[in-house]
BADORO-835037 format. One record per residue: residue in three letters; x, y, z of N, C-alpha, C in turn. Coordinates in steps of 0.05 Angstrom, whole numbers, plus 5000, padded with zeros to 4 digits. Atoms other than C-alpha are relative to their C-alpha. Layout:
(atom 'Ala', (X, Y, Z), (X, Y, Z), (X, Y, Z))
...
//
This chain:
(atom 'Met', (5007, 4976, 4986), (7360, 2178, 7883), (4982, 5018, 4983))
(atom 'Ala', (5019, 4983, 5015), (7302, 2222, 7863), (5011, 5027, 4995))
(atom 'Val', (4992, 4973, 5007), (7310, 2289, 7831), (4997, 5020, 5023))
(atom 'Arg', (5004, 4981, 4978), (7280, 2325, 7890), (5021, 4996, 5022))
(atom 'Asp', (4979, 5005, 4980), (7332, 2292, 7936), (5026, 5014, 4991))
(atom 'Ile', (4976, 4988, 5011), (7388, 2316, 7891), (4999, 5031, 5003))
(atom 'Val', (5004, 4971, 4997), (7359, 2387, 7891), (5003, 5008, 5029))
(atom 'Trp', (4999, 4994, 4971), (7351, 2385, 7967), (5029, 5000, 5010))
(atom 'Phe', (4972, 5001, 4991), (7423, 2364, 7978), (5016, 5023, 4988))
(atom 'Ala', (4985, 4978, 5012), (7448, 2417, 7929), (4993, 5026, 5013))
(atom 'Met', (5009, 4975, 4988), (7407, 2471, 7964), (5006, 5002, 5030))
(atom 'Trp', (4997, 5000, 4971), (7425, 2450, 8035), (5017, 5023, 5011))
(atom 'Pro', (4985, 4977, 4988), (7480, 2503, 8046), (4984, 5026, 5000))
(atom 'Phe', (5016, 4976, 5000), (7431, 2557, 8026), (4978, 5000, 5021))
(atom 'Tyr', (5019, 5002, 4979), (7378, 2531, 8073), (5013, 5005, 5027))
(atom 'Lys', (4985, 4996, 4975), (7430, 2529, 8129), (5006, 5030, 5004))
(atom 'Leu', (4994, 4972, 4998), (7451, 2601, 8114), (4975, 5016, 5006))
(atom 'Ala', (5025, 4986, 4995), (7378, 2625, 8112), (4991, 4996, 5029))
(atom 'Gly', (5007, 5006, 4972), (7365, 2591, 8179), (5017, 5016, 5019))
(atom 'Cys', (4982, 4985, 4982), (7426, 2625, 8210), (4992, 5030, 5000))
(atom 'Leu', (5008, 4971, 5002), (7404, 2694, 8184), (4974, 5005, 5015))
(atom 'Leu', (5026, 4996, 4987), (7332, 2685, 8209), (5003, 4998, 5030))
(atom 'Ser', (4997, 5003, 4971), (7354, 2661, 8278), (5015, 5024, 5011))
(atom 'Gly', (4986, 4976, 4991), (7402, 2720, 8283), (4982, 5024, 5002))
(atom 'Arg', (5020, 4978, 5000), (7346, 2768, 8266), (4982, 4997, 5025))
(atom 'Glu', (5018, 5004, 4977), (7302, 2736, 8319), (5015, 5006, 5026))
(atom 'Lys', (4984, 4994, 4976), (7358, 2741, 8372), (5002, 5031, 5003))
(atom 'Lys', (4997, 4971, 4999), (7367, 2815, 8354), (4974, 5013, 5009))
(atom 'Arg', (5026, 4990, 4991), (7293, 2828, 8363), (4995, 4995, 5029))
(atom 'Ile', (5004, 5006, 4972), (7292, 2794, 8430), (5018, 5018, 5017))
(atom 'Gln', (4982, 4981, 4986), (7352, 2836, 8452), (4988, 5028, 5001))
(atom 'Gln', (5012, 4974, 5001), (7317, 2899, 8429), (4976, 5002, 5018))
(atom 'Ser', (5024, 5000, 4983), (7254, 2879, 8468), (5007, 5004, 5029))
(atom 'Leu', (4992, 4995, 4973), (7294, 2882, 8532), (5001, 5030, 5006))
(atom 'Arg', (4999, 4971, 4997), (7302, 2958, 8521), (4972, 5012, 4998))
(atom 'Ser', (5027, 4989, 5004), (7232, 2973, 8495), (4983, 4980, 4984))
(atom 'Pro', (5017, 5018, 5015), (7172, 2934, 8468), (5000, 5007, 4970))
(atom 'Leu', (5001, 4995, 5029), (7168, 2926, 8392), (4981, 4980, 4987))
(atom 'Val', (5018, 5016, 5016), (7121, 2898, 8339), (5013, 4997, 4973))
(atom 'Arg', (4990, 5006, 5027), (7144, 2864, 8275), (4982, 4980, 4987))
(atom 'Ile', (5016, 5019, 5015), (7110, 2826, 8221), (5014, 4972, 5002))
(atom 'Asn', (4989, 5027, 4997), (7118, 2750, 8229), (4996, 4984, 4975))
(atom 'Asp', (5007, 5014, 5024), (7083, 2715, 8172), (4983, 5019, 4983))
(atom 'Arg', (5017, 4984, 5017), (7038, 2739, 8118), (4976, 5011, 5015))
(atom 'Asp', (5025, 4993, 4986), (6979, 2741, 8166), (5003, 5005, 5030))
(atom 'Ser', (4997, 4997, 4971), (7009, 2751, 8235), (5023, 5020, 5007))
(atom 'Phe', (4980, 4981, 4989), (7050, 2800, 8277), (5011, 4988, 5026))
(atom 'Arg', (4989, 5008, 4975), (7096, 2788, 8335), (5005, 5025, 5017))
(atom 'Tyr', (4995, 4979, 4980), (7098, 2832, 8397), (5021, 4990, 5018))
(atom 'Tyr', (4977, 5007, 4983), (7165, 2829, 8434), (5000, 5018, 5024))
(atom 'Glu', (4999, 4985, 4974), (7171, 2849, 8507), (5016, 4984, 5020))
(atom 'Asn', (4984, 5012, 4978), (7223, 2833, 8561), (5012, 4973, 4992))
(atom 'Gly', (4987, 5024, 5008), (7258, 2779, 8520), (4981, 4977, 4993))
(atom 'Arg', (5019, 5020, 5009), (7195, 2741, 8500), (4981, 5012, 4980))
(atom 'Trp', (5018, 4990, 5020), (7142, 2746, 8447), (4974, 4986, 5000))
(atom 'Val', (5026, 5011, 5004), (7070, 2733, 8430), (4992, 5005, 4971))
(atom 'Thr', (5009, 4997, 5028), (7040, 2722, 8360), (4971, 5009, 5000))
(atom 'Val', (5027, 4990, 5003), (6978, 2762, 8342), (4991, 4993, 4971))
(atom 'Glu', (5009, 5009, 5026), (6938, 2731, 8285), (4983, 5021, 4987))
(atom 'Gly', (5016, 4981, 5016), (6906, 2772, 8230), (4996, 4988, 4973))
(atom 'Glu', (5005, 5009, 5027), (6889, 2768, 8157), (5007, 5023, 4981))
(atom 'Leu', (4994, 4981, 5021), (6916, 2803, 8096), (4976, 5001, 4981))
(atom 'Met', (5024, 4997, 5016), (6856, 2831, 8058), (5008, 5009, 4971))
(atom 'Ser', (4996, 4991, 5028), (6850, 2843, 7983), (4973, 5006, 4988))
(atom 'Gly', (5024, 4993, 5014), (6800, 2869, 7934), (4987, 5025, 5011))
(atom 'Ser', (5014, 4976, 4992), (6747, 2919, 7954), (4991, 4999, 5029))
(atom 'Ala', (5007, 5003, 4971), (6748, 2905, 8029), (5002, 5027, 5014))
(atom 'Gly', (4997, 4974, 4987), (6768, 2977, 8045), (5021, 5001, 5022))
(atom 'Val', (4979, 5001, 4980), (6821, 2954, 8094), (5022, 4981, 4989))
(atom 'Asp', (4978, 5017, 5008), (6890, 2922, 8084), (5004, 4976, 5019))
(atom 'Arg', (4996, 5021, 4980), (6893, 2881, 8148), (4976, 4999, 5019))
(atom 'Val', (5020, 5005, 4979), (6843, 2851, 8197), (5015, 4986, 5022))
(atom 'Ile', (4988, 5012, 4976), (6867, 2835, 8267), (4978, 4987, 5017))
(atom 'Tyr', (5020, 5015, 4984), (6829, 2782, 8306), (5005, 5003, 5030))
(atom 'Arg', (4997, 4997, 4971), (6818, 2800, 8379), (4996, 4974, 5015))
(atom 'Gln', (5007, 5024, 4986), (6792, 2731, 8396), (5021, 4978, 4997))
(atom 'Cys', (4980, 5021, 5003), (6855, 2693, 8375), (5014, 4995, 5027))
(atom 'Pro', (4986, 5005, 4975), (6890, 2658, 8433), (5028, 5012, 5000))
(atom 'Leu', (4974, 4987, 4998), (6951, 2696, 8457), (5015, 4987, 5023))
(atom 'Arg', (4983, 5013, 4979), (7006, 2659, 8495), (5028, 5009, 4997))
(atom 'Trp', (4972, 4994, 5001), (7076, 2678, 8514), (5016, 4976, 4991))
(atom 'Asn', (4984, 5023, 5011), (7128, 2636, 8478), (5017, 4986, 5021))
(atom 'Asp', (4982, 5013, 4981), (7172, 2623, 8539), (4986, 4983, 5020))
(atom 'Thr', (5014, 5014, 4979), (7121, 2600, 8590), (4975, 4986, 4990))
(atom 'Gly', (5025, 5011, 5011), (7060, 2584, 8547), (4975, 5010, 5015))
(atom 'Glu', (5022, 4989, 4985), (7017, 2624, 8595), (4982, 5018, 4982))
(atom 'Thr', (5018, 4983, 5014), (6955, 2658, 8567), (5003, 5028, 5012))
(atom 'Leu', (4997, 4972, 4992), (6959, 2734, 8570), (4976, 5008, 5017))
(atom 'Thr', (5022, 4989, 4984), (6918, 2770, 8623), (4985, 5020, 4983))
(atom 'Ser', (5015, 4981, 5016), (6865, 2818, 8599), (5015, 5027, 4996))
(atom 'Glu', (4985, 4975, 5003), (6910, 2878, 8613), (5023, 4997, 4980))
(atom 'Glu', (4979, 5006, 5019), (6968, 2846, 8575), (4989, 4998, 4972))
(atom 'Arg', (5012, 5003, 5026), (6922, 2828, 8518), (4993, 5027, 4987))
(atom 'Glu', (5006, 4973, 5010), (6897, 2900, 8511), (5025, 5016, 4993))
(atom 'Arg', (4975, 4986, 5006), (6968, 2927, 8514), (5012, 4990, 4974))
(atom 'Val', (4989, 5012, 5024), (6991, 2879, 8460), (4984, 5010, 4975))
(atom 'Leu', (5016, 4992, 5023), (6932, 2895, 8414), (5003, 5030, 4995))
(atom 'Gln', (4995, 4971, 5004), (6943, 2970, 8426), (5026, 5006, 4986))
(atom 'Lys', (4974, 4996, 5013), (7016, 2965, 8407), (5000, 4991, 4971))
(atom 'Val', (5003, 5009, 5028), (6999, 2926, 8343), (4985, 5021, 4985))
(atom 'Ala', (5016, 4979, 5013), (6947, 2979, 8326), (5017, 5025, 4995))
(atom 'Glu', (4982, 4977, 5004), (6999, 3035, 8337), (5020, 4994, 4977))
(atom 'His', (4981, 5007, 5022), (7048, 2998, 8292), (4988, 5002, 4973))
(atom 'Leu', (5014, 4998, 5026), (6997, 2992, 8236), (4994, 5029, 4993))
(atom 'Asp', (5005, 4971, 5006), (6978, 3066, 8243), (5025, 5014, 4991))
(atom 'Gln', (4974, 4988, 5008), (7051, 3087, 8240), (5009, 4992, 4972))
(atom 'Ser', (4992, 5010, 5026), (7061, 3044, 8178), (4981, 5010, 4978))
(atom 'Gly', (5018, 4990, 5020), (7002, 3077, 8143), (4982, 4978, 4988))
(atom 'Ile', (5016, 5022, 5010), (6964, 3011, 8136), (4971, 5003, 5010))
(atom 'Arg', (5028, 5000, 4992), (6888, 3011, 8135), (4993, 4973, 5013))
(atom 'Trp', (5005, 5024, 4986), (6864, 2961, 8186), (4975, 5003, 5017))
(atom 'Lys', (5022, 4999, 4981), (6808, 2942, 8233), (5001, 4974, 5018))
(atom 'Phe', (5003, 5023, 4983), (6794, 2895, 8291), (4976, 4984, 4992))
(atom 'Asp', (5023, 5017, 5006), (6748, 2836, 8280), (4995, 4982, 5024))
(atom 'Asp', (5007, 5016, 4977), (6712, 2804, 8338), (4983, 4976, 4992))
(atom 'Gly', (5018, 5021, 5009), (6671, 2756, 8295), (5012, 4973, 4999))
(atom 'Arg', (4987, 5026, 5003), (6722, 2700, 8291), (4999, 4986, 5027))
(atom 'Pro', (5001, 5014, 4974), (6711, 2647, 8344), (5029, 4994, 5010))
(atom 'Ala', (4973, 5006, 4989), (6769, 2633, 8391), (5008, 4972, 4993))
(atom 'Gln', (4990, 5026, 5009), (6810, 2576, 8362), (5030, 5003, 4996))
(atom 'Thr', (4972, 4999, 5007), (6881, 2557, 8350), (5003, 4997, 4970))
(atom 'Val', (4996, 5001, 5028), (6909, 2565, 8282), (5017, 4976, 4993))
(atom 'Thr', (4986, 5023, 5008), (6930, 2501, 8249), (5005, 5001, 4970))
(atom 'Arg', (4994, 4999, 5028), (6963, 2493, 8182), (4998, 4971, 4990))
(atom 'Lys', (5002, 5026, 5012), (6946, 2436, 8136), (5026, 4992, 4987))
(atom 'Ser', (4975, 5009, 5012), (7005, 2394, 8116), (4993, 4985, 4974))
(atom 'Arg', (5004, 5014, 5025), (7012, 2368, 8046), (5020, 4978, 4999))
(atom 'Ser', (4983, 5023, 5002), (7040, 2300, 8033), (5019, 5005, 4976))
(atom 'Leu', (4981, 4997, 5022), (7103, 2299, 7990), (4995, 4979, 4979))
(atom 'Ser', (5004, 5021, 5019), (7078, 2236, 7956), (4976, 5004, 4982))
(atom 'Thr', (5023, 4995, 5017), (7020, 2269, 7920), (5009, 4999, 4971))
(atom 'Arg', (4994, 5003, 5028), (7019, 2254, 7846), (4981, 5017, 4984))
(atom 'Pro', (5018, 4985, 5016), (6990, 2296, 7791), (4978, 4982, 4989))
(atom 'Pro', (5022, 5017, 5009), (6923, 2272, 7764), (5009, 4985, 4974))
(atom 'Ala', (4993, 5017, 5024), (6929, 2216, 7712), (4990, 5014, 4975))
(atom 'Arg', (5008, 4988, 5026), (6926, 2237, 7639), (4975, 4986, 4991))
(atom 'Arg', (5024, 5011, 5012), (6860, 2228, 7607), (5006, 4988, 4973))
(atom 'Pro', (4994, 5013, 5026), (6859, 2182, 7547), (4992, 5019, 4978))
(atom 'Ala', (5006, 4983, 5024), (6858, 2215, 7479), (4972, 4993, 4990))
(atom 'Pro', (5027, 5005, 5011), (6790, 2222, 7447), (5001, 4977, 4980))
(atom 'Ser', (5000, 5024, 5017), (6769, 2160, 7409), (5003, 5007, 4970))
(atom 'Trp', (4997, 4993, 5029), (6767, 2198, 7342), (5030, 5003, 4993))
(atom 'Arg', (4971, 4998, 5006), (6843, 2208, 7348), (5014, 4973, 4998))
(atom 'Leu', (4988, 5027, 5000), (6857, 2135, 7359), (4997, 4986, 4973))
(atom 'Arg', (5005, 5013, 5026), (6830, 2115, 7291), (5022, 5008, 4980))
(atom 'Ile', (4979, 4994, 5020), (6883, 2110, 7238), (4990, 4993, 4972))
//
């Protein structure tokens, strides 16, 4: 058994607990959305807008350096409801983007909309677990002489 398998089996109860906590938080947000719409951060670069027991993910980007803004929100990202997979209408899209903008303003975050990104779906590159570190280079020839 490899070391990573041993570590994985040892950490399994913690992964299970973390999954339960995260799913409980998601259920709580969905219940809150039945009373009133809300916006919460989802990943490092995205936000979720909850409304009527369903949600949509709004993509953005966390900026750094001398950009002058902390977040960029992409208007052209595809927006679909999680329960039906339907694309948002133009009125729904504007309402969602307005609520995200209000959330960022209330949080004191400097942000801007960006229309320059082409409409596309966000895909994440997967890394293979079988990648190996680069092979060691041989020692210089002057070290091999005895």
